[in-house]
C-alpha positions as CSV (number, residue, x, y, z in Angstrom):
1,M,10.2,3.8,-14.9
2,S,11.3,0.3,-13.8
3,Y,9.0,-2.0,-11.9
4,E,11.6,-2.2,-9.1
5,L,11.7,1.6,-8.7
6,I,7.9,1.9,-8.6
7,K,7.8,-1.0,-6.1
8,W,10.4,0.8,-3.9
9,V,8.3,4.0,-4.0
10,H,5.1,1.9,-3.2
11,I,6.8,0.2,-0.2
12,L,8.3,3.5,1.0
13,S,4.9,5.2,0.8
14,S,3.2,2.3,2.6
15,T,5.7,2.6,5.4
16,I,5.1,6.3,5.7
17,L,1.3,5.8,5.5
18,F,1.2,3.1,8.1
19,G,3.9,4.5,10.4
20,T,2.4,8.0,10.4
21,G,-1.1,6.7,10.9
22,I,-0.3,4.4,13.8
23,G,2.1,6.9,15.4
24,S,-0.4,9.8,15.1
25,A,-3.2,7.6,16.4
26,F,-1.1,6.5,19.4
27,Y,-0.1,10.0,20.4
28,M,-3.6,11.5,20.0
29,F,-5.2,8.5,21.8
30,V,-2.8,8.8,24.8
31,A,-3.1,12.6,24.9
32,N,-6.9,12.3,25.0
33,R,-6.8,9.8,27.8
34,S,-4.7,12.2,29.8
35,K,-7.6,14.7,29.8
36,D,-4.9,17.4,29.9
37,T,-6.2,20.1,27.5
38,R,-2.7,21.5,26.7
39,D,-1.3,18.0,25.9
40,I,-4.4,17.2,23.8
41,Y,-4.1,20.5,21.8
42,F,-0.4,19.8,21.2
43,A,-1.1,16.3,20.0
44,V,-4.1,16.9,17.8
45,R,-2.5,20.0,16.3
46,H,0.5,18.0,15.2
47,V,-1.7,15.0,14.0
48,V,-3.5,17.4,11.6
49,I,-0.1,18.6,10.3
50,A,1.2,15.1,9.9
51,D,-1.9,14.1,7.9
52,W,-1.4,16.9,5.5
53,L,2.4,16.5,5.2
54,F,2.7,12.7,5.2
55,T,-0.5,10.7,5.2
56,T,-2.3,12.5,2.3
57,P,0.6,12.3,-0.1
58,A,1.2,8.7,0.9
59,V,-2.4,7.8,0.3
60,I,-2.2,9.2,-3.2
61,V,1.2,7.6,-4.0
62,Q,0.0,4.3,-2.7
63,L,-3.0,4.2,-5.1
64,L,-1.1,5.5,-8.1
65,S,2.0,3.3,-7.7
66,G,-0.2,0.2,-6.9
67,L,-2.3,0.7,-10.0
68,Y,0.8,1.3,-12.1
69,M,2.5,-1.9,-10.8
70,V,-0.7,-3.9,-11.5
71,H,-0.6,-2.6,-15.1
72,M,3.2,-3.2,-15.4
73,A,3.0,-6.8,-14.0
74,G,0.0,-7.6,-16.3
75,Y,-2.4,-8.4,-13.4
76,S,-6.1,-7.7,-13.8
77,L,-8.0,-5.4,-11.4
78,M,-10.5,-8.3,-11.2
79,D,-8.0,-10.7,-9.7
80,V,-9.5,-11.5,-6.3
81,W,-6.6,-10.4,-4.2
82,I,-6.3,-7.0,-6.0
83,L,-10.1,-6.4,-6.0
84,W,-10.2,-7.1,-2.2
85,G,-7.1,-5.0,-1.7
86,L,-8.7,-2.1,-3.5
87,L,-12.1,-2.5,-1.8
88,L,-10.4,-2.5,1.7
89,Y,-8.3,0.4,0.7
90,V,-11.4,2.4,-0.3
91,F,-13.1,1.3,2.9
92,A,-10.1,2.5,5.0
93,G,-10.2,5.7,3.1
94,A,-13.9,6.2,3.7
95,C,-13.1,5.9,7.4
96,W,-10.1,8.2,7.2
97,V,-11.7,11.2,5.4
98,P,-14.2,11.9,8.2
99,V,-11.4,11.3,10.7
100,V,-9.4,14.1,9.1
101,W,-12.4,16.4,9.4
102,M,-12.9,15.4,13.0
103,Q,-9.3,16.0,13.9
104,I,-9.5,19.5,12.5
105,K,-12.7,20.2,14.5
106,M,-11.1,18.6,17.6
107,R,-7.9,20.8,17.1
108,D,-10.1,23.9,16.9
109,M,-12.0,23.0,20.0
110,A,-8.8,22.2,21.9
111,R,-7.3,25.5,20.9
112,I,-10.3,27.4,22.2
113,A,-10.3,25.4,25.4
114,V,-6.6,26.2,25.9
115,D,-7.0,29.9,25.0
116,T,-10.0,30.4,27.3
117,G,-8.9,28.1,30.1
118,T,-12.2,26.1,29.8
119,P,-12.7,22.3,29.6
120,L,-13.2,20.6,26.3
121,P,-16.9,20.5,25.3
122,E,-18.8,17.2,25.3
123,H,-18.8,17.5,21.4
124,Y,-15.0,16.9,21.5
125,W,-15.5,13.7,23.4
126,R,-18.2,12.5,21.0
127,L,-15.8,13.1,18.1
128,D,-13.1,11.2,20.1
129,R,-15.4,8.2,20.3
130,W,-16.1,8.3,16.6
131,W,-12.4,8.9,15.9
132,I,-11.6,5.7,17.8
133,T,-14.4,3.7,16.1
134,L,-13.4,4.7,12.6
135,G,-9.7,4.1,13.3
136,S,-10.5,0.7,14.8
137,L,-12.3,-0.2,11.5
138,A,-9.7,1.2,9.2
139,F,-6.6,-0.3,10.9
140,P,-7.4,-4.0,10.4
141,A,-8.5,-3.2,6.8
142,I,-5.1,-1.8,6.1
143,V,-3.4,-4.8,7.8
144,V,-5.3,-7.1,5.5
145,V,-4.3,-5.0,2.4
146,F,-0.7,-5.4,3.5
147,W,-1.2,-9.2,3.7
148,L,-2.9,-9.3,0.3
149,M,-0.2,-7.3,-1.4
150,V,2.6,-9.4,0.1
151,S,1.0,-12.9,-0.3
152,K,-1.0,-12.3,-3.5
153,P,-3.3,-15.3,-2.7
154,V,-5.1,-16.7,-5.7
């Protein structure tokens, strides 16, 4: 495959990853602030689906296409900008994996609350606080990765 094709796939997958991530986070955050259990269930249910359909494949494609471009372009994984990019990518991923688990738990709690007509349990709101914290750590890490990949500072 040509470098240009791999680069196009890499850029497309980064757009899907970033766009799905920020869009999903926005809708779930807003739904949670509304405190409306039906809205919350709707949002978190679809955020979980979006993670499986869009985010997870994009995470995989990002890493593989990025490593392939590094190889094709003759860069070293020890180049400072690549090393920092990889470290921040892994850091963001380490924040994202528990978030996925939390979203599944939150979806299940919201479904039970809707089905039974009961309020969301305190555990839901504890997970929401962790969800916000981890997302707030991962987001700037990914923004820096974007900057590193575009500017390639020495």
